[in-house]
N, C-alpha and C positions, 0 to 999 in steps of 0.2 A: 380581519384578512393583512396577509403580510402584503410587505410593498417592496416590489423589487429592488429601488433605491439601496434601502435599508440591507437586503440579503446581499447586495452586491458591494455595499460598505464594510458586511460583515466579512465574507468570501475576502476581500481585498486585506483586511485586517488580519486574518488568517491566513493567509499565503506572504504577508509582508514579518510579520511575528513569530508563529509557531513553525510556519513549514520551510520558511526561508533556513532557518539553522539543521537544519536536517540535510544530512548527505545522500543524495540521489532519491530517486524514485520509487523503490522498494521501500526504502525507509519512511518517505513518506506517505506510501501504502499503508505500512504497518502502525503508522501511526493515526489515522484517519480510522481507519476500521478498529482502531481500540479505543475511540471516543464512541463505539455504537456500543450499547447495551445488547447481549447476544438473546434478552429474554423479548425486548419489547420491540428491537430495531431502530427504537429514537438513539441520537447521539446527544452527546453532554460534553459542555466544554466550560469549565466555571466562568474562565477568564472571558472569554466572549461573550458567554450569557450576563456577567456583572456589564459589559458595557453596550450589550445590544439587549435581547430577550433571548429566553431560552428557547420561545421558538425559532426565532431567526438563527439565534448559533445551531441551532439544529439543521436548520435547513442548508445553511450555509458549509456545516460541515458533509453533509450530505451530496452538497454539488462537488464541492470540490474532491470528496472520495471517488465520485462517478469520474470527473476529470481525469484525475490521476490515474485511476483504474485503466480507464479507455488508453492512455498514451503508453501505458505498462503493458495492457494486452494487444495494441497495435504495431508494439515494438518490434523490429526484426530481432530474429535470434541470438544473432551476433552481440546489438545492445543490450538483449536481458540478461545474457551472461556475464555482461561487464557491468552492469547494475547490480544483480549478483553478488561478484566480486567484491564491488564498492560497498555494499551491505555487510559484506562479510567483513570489512575492513574494520567495522565499529567495536564491539566488546565482544566478538566471538572469533572463535579458530571457525575457518572456513572448512575443514572437515566436518567440524562438530556440525555445525550449520547444514551443511552437505547433509549428512548422516539423519539428523532428526527429522528435516525438512522432509526427507524422502520418505522416513518412517512414518511419522503422525500428518503427513500434509496439511500445516498450516494455511498453506497458501488458499487452500478453500473458504477460509474464514476472512482473509482479507477483499474477498469479492463482494461489491455493493448488494445489497439486494433486491433493488432495481435492475441488473444485470440482466440482459437476456439469454437463453441459453446457451446458442452458439458461442456468444463471446464466454461466457465461462468456461466453456469445453475448451474453446480453444485456448484460452487462459492457461487452465490446467494441463492441459498438452504440452504447451510451449513450456511453460514452468519445471514439468518433470524432463523435459529435454535440455534445458538449460541447466536445473541439478545434477544430470548425467553427465552433463559437459563438464562440468566441474569436479564432479567425484571421479572422472575417468582421467582429468589431467592432475588431480591429487595421485591417484594411484599412479602414476608415469615418474611423476617428482619422487614417489618414494621408491621406485627402481632405479633411477638414477643415482 
């Protein structure tokens, strides 16, 4: 049986170390989703598992993933566009990121497994709109 105090300690450790260094909520969401095995839905983080246990690390990752997802899913569209702009400032060109994300729709993979259908649909809809806004802005910059 997992103890809530241990899970909370693992969550705080994750927030303090791994997540604190990431710029913006989209980067955190992508990072957390990437710790999830696509075949099993289980989360893995060697550093966290070494400090706690694999089971506690997995639960902490799942909780953080859900928490960050909720913040992004509930964010106003203007904020989501800003978050995507911030994310694009990483190792990507904004045009490349927008084009790829509109084509492949990888934002669907960053939704937590236990997400309710309505939240998932709202998230995907808002994400497509935010990407379309960025695409439109990029086209306008090219015209000017």
